[in-house]
C-alpha positions in Angstrom: 17.6 0.2 -4.4 14.6 2.3 -5.8 14.7 6.0 -6.0 12.5 8.8 -6.4 12.7 12.6 -6.9 12.2 15.1 -4.1 9.8 18.1 -4.6 9.9 21.8 -3.5 6.9 23.5 -1.8 6.1 24.5 -5.1 5.6 21.2 -6.5 8.9 21.4 -8.9 11.1 18.1 -9.0 14.4 18.4 -7.6 17.4 15.6 -7.0 16.8 12.1 -6.4 16.6 10.1 -3.0 17.1 6.6 -2.5 14.1 5.0 -0.8 15.0 2.7 2.3 14.3 -1.1 2.3 10.8 -0.6 4.3 9.3 0.1 0.8 10.7 -3.3 -0.6 8.7 -5.3 2.2 5.9 -7.8 0.4 2.6 -6.9 1.3 0.8 -8.5 4.2 -2.6 -7.0 4.9 -3.5 -9.9 7.4 -0.3 -8.5 9.6 -1.3 -4.9 9.2 -4.7 -5.9 10.2 -4.0 -7.5 13.6 -1.2 -4.7 14.6 -3.9 -2.1 13.9 -6.7 -4.0 16.1 -3.7 -4.3 18.8 -3.4 -0.4 18.9 -6.9 0.4 18.7 -7.4 -2.1 22.0 -5.0 0.2 24.0 -7.7 2.9 23.6 -10.7 0.5 25.3 -11.7 2.1 28.8 -12.3 -1.2 31.5 -15.9 -0.8 32.8 -17.8 -3.3 35.3 -19.7 -3.5 37.9 -19.4 -3.4 41.8 -18.2 -7.0 42.9 -21.1 -6.9 45.3 -23.9 -5.5 43.1 -27.4 -7.4 43.5 -25.8 -9.2 47.0 -26.4 -6.2 49.0 -29.7 -7.6 50.8 -31.0 -9.5 53.5 -33.3 -11.9 51.2 -34.0 -15.3 52.3 -35.7 -18.0 50.9 -39.0 -18.9 52.5 -38.4 -22.6 52.0 -41.0 -25.0 51.8 -44.6 -25.2 52.9 -45.7 -21.7 51.0 -46.6 -22.8 47.7 -43.8 -20.6 46.2 -40.4 -21.6 44.8 -37.7 -21.4 47.2 -35.9 -18.5 45.7 -34.4 -15.7 47.7 -37.3 -13.1 48.5 -37.0 -9.4 49.6 -38.5 -9.0 53.2 -41.6 -7.0 54.0 -43.0 -7.6 50.5 -46.2 -9.6 51.4 -47.4 -12.8 49.9 -48.8 -11.5 46.8 -46.9 -11.9 43.0 -45.4 -8.6 43.6 -43.1 -10.1 46.3 -39.8 -10.4 43.9 -36.8 -12.6 44.4 -33.5 -11.1 44.8 -30.1 -12.6 45.0 -30.1 -15.4 42.8 -29.2 -14.8 39.2 -32.3 -16.3 36.8 -35.2 -14.8 38.6 -37.7 -11.9 38.5 -35.3 -8.7 40.7 -32.5 -11.1 40.9 -28.7 -10.0 40.2 -27.0 -10.4 36.7 -25.0 -13.4 36.3 -22.2 -12.6 34.4 -22.0 -8.8 34.5 -18.9 -7.1 32.8 -15.8 -6.9 35.2 -13.3 -4.0 35.3 -10.5 -6.7 35.7 -10.7 -8.1 32.4 -7.7 -7.7 30.1 -8.7 -6.0 27.1 -5.2 -5.1 25.3 -4.1 -7.4 22.6 -0.6 -8.0 22.3 1.5 -8.4 19.1 5.0 -9.6 19.2 7.7 -7.3 18.2 8.9 -8.6 15.2 5.4 -9.0 13.6 4.5 -5.5 14.8 7.7 -4.3 13.0 6.7 -6.4 10.0 3.1 -4.4 10.0 4.4 -1.1 10.0 7.4 -1.8 6.9 4.5 -3.4 5.2 2.0 -0.4 5.9 5.0 1.9 4.8 5.5 0.1 1.6 1.9 -0.1 0.8 2.1 3.8 0.7 4.3 3.8 -2.3 1.8 1.6 -4.5 -0.4 3.6 -6.3 -2.9 1.0 -7.1 -3.3 0.3 -3.5 -3.6 4.0 -2.0 -6.3 4.6 -5.1 -8.2 1.5 -4.0 -8.3 3.2 -0.4 -10.3 5.8 -1.7 -7.3 8.4 -2.2 -7.5 11.0 -5.0 -4.2 10.5 -6.3 -4.5 11.4 -10.2 -2.7 14.8 -9.8 -0.1 13.6 -7.2 3.2 13.6 -9.2 5.0 10.7 -7.8 4.1 8.0 -5.0 6.2 7.9 -2.4 5.8 11.8 -2.3 9.1 13.2 -1.0 9.1 16.8 -0.2 12.1 19.6 0.8 12.4 19.7 4.6 11.3 23.2 4.6 7.7 21.8 4.8 8.5 21.2 8.7 8.8 25.1 9.4 5.5 26.1 7.8 3.4 27.4 10.6 0.1 29.0 9.1 -2.7 27.0 7.4 -3.2 29.4 4.5 0.8 29.0 3.3 0.0 25.0 4.2 -3.2 24.9 1.6 -1.0 26.3 -1.0 1.4 23.9 -0.6 -1.1 21.2 -0.5 -2.5 22.6 -4.1 0.9 22.8 -5.7 1.9 19.1 -4.6 -1.4 17.8 -6.0 -3.4 17.2 -2.6 -5.9 19.4 -2.7 -8.5 16.6 -4.3 -7.9 14.5 -1.6 -8.3 17.0 1.1 -11.8 18.0 -0.3 -12.8 14.5 -0.5 -12.3 14.7 3.5 -13.9 18.1 3.7 -17.2 17.0 1.8 -17.4 13.7 3.2 -17.6 14.7 6.9 -21.4 14.0 8.1 -23.1 13.3 11.1 -22.6 9.8 12.3 -25.6 7.2 12.2 -26.7 5.7 15.6 -26.6 6.3 19.5 -22.9 7.5 18.8 -24.4 11.2 18.2 -25.1 11.3 22.2 -21.4 10.2 23.0 -19.3 12.6 21.9 -18.8 11.5 18.7 -21.3 13.2 16.5 -19.5 13.7 13.3 -17.6 11.1 10.9 -14.6 12.3 9.2 -12.7 10.4 6.2 -8.9 10.3 6.6 -7.2 12.4 4.1 -3.1 12.2 3.6 -0.4 11.6 6.8 2.4 13.9 6.9 5.5 12.2 8.1 8.6 14.6 9.1 11.9 14.3 10.6 10.9 17.1 13.5 7.7 18.8 13.7 9.1 22.5 13.8 5.4 23.9 13.1 3.8 22.1 10.8 1.9 20.5 13.1 0.0 23.7 13.9 -0.4 24.4 10.1 -2.1 21.3 9.5 -4.0 20.6 12.7 -7.2 22.3 11.6 -7.4 20.4 8.0 -10.1 17.4 8.1 -8.5 14.1 8.1 -4.7 15.3 8.1 -2.4 14.1 10.4 1.1 14.8 11.2 3.5 12.6 12.8 7.3 12.1 13.8 8.8 9.3 11.9 9.9 7.7 15.2 6.2 7.9 16.3 4.7 5.8 13.1 2.6 2.9 13.8 0.4 0.6 12.0 -2.8 2.6 12.3 -1.7 5.9 11.3 -0.3 4.0 8.1 -3.7 1.8 7.8 -6.4 3.8 9.7 -9.5 1.4 10.1 -7.1 -1.9 9.0 -7.0 -0.7 5.3 -3.6 -0.2 4.5 -2.4 2.3 1.6 -3.0 5.9 3.2 -1.8 8.9 1.1 1.5 9.7 2.9 3.8 13.0 2.5 7.4 12.2 3.4 9.7 14.9 4.1 13.2 14.2 3.1 14.7 14.3 6.4 12.1 11.5 7.6 13.1 9.4 4.5 16.8 10.0 6.1 15.9 9.2 9.5 13.6 6.1 8.7 17.0 4.5 6.7 19.0 5.5 10.0 16.6 3.4 12.2 15.7 0.3 10.2 16.8 -1.6 12.8 14.2 -0.3 15.1 11.0 0.7 12.5 
């Protein structure tokens, strides 16, 4: 069983801790992608038109003998070319043939065992330096992967103190990559509440959030999650595995205890 050193909040190495079996899982980017897309599908908002849209009209066909096509026409429009059709799809002024329907099922399903394999494979990818750096993270100053720190990190409540810890652990370069990479989104998304795009930086996995969520929430690209709430998207944002992850010792211990459920 593989083991790594635990580090203090000042970046000094300490005792070793055995890694859970999750870190020995084969790398399966295809399974990870399916699981991430399934998580993303749950955020889609159903939308559609009224079932009677385009049908609320008294339009009728003129039938034969008028030199016009027999499509339903709006009443009172006269006999000129401006008299448009109605109700029938495919005609000028007609209804939409196959509009979006709110009852359409948008959520993608993934088998329980397949989702569990995806999470384990994504966890294993976070311990591979080649995969993590290949994703774009700056890991040259990081002492070791996976990076495990003392449980005192969970009680940090100020951003100033947390920034000092980030610098001591060699994560400053990756944080600045996210800070400088923040930019205005291209396209119509600027009008729809998604003006800025921010690169993902490192993920903090804790056994229990006792304040670190407050300390890290204002840093661009940084996410905090308790180990029981891990999912494929947090470990592989955008379906790209190999996120830089900062683990606390209690998170590693809890991951080992809950090996049957995650």
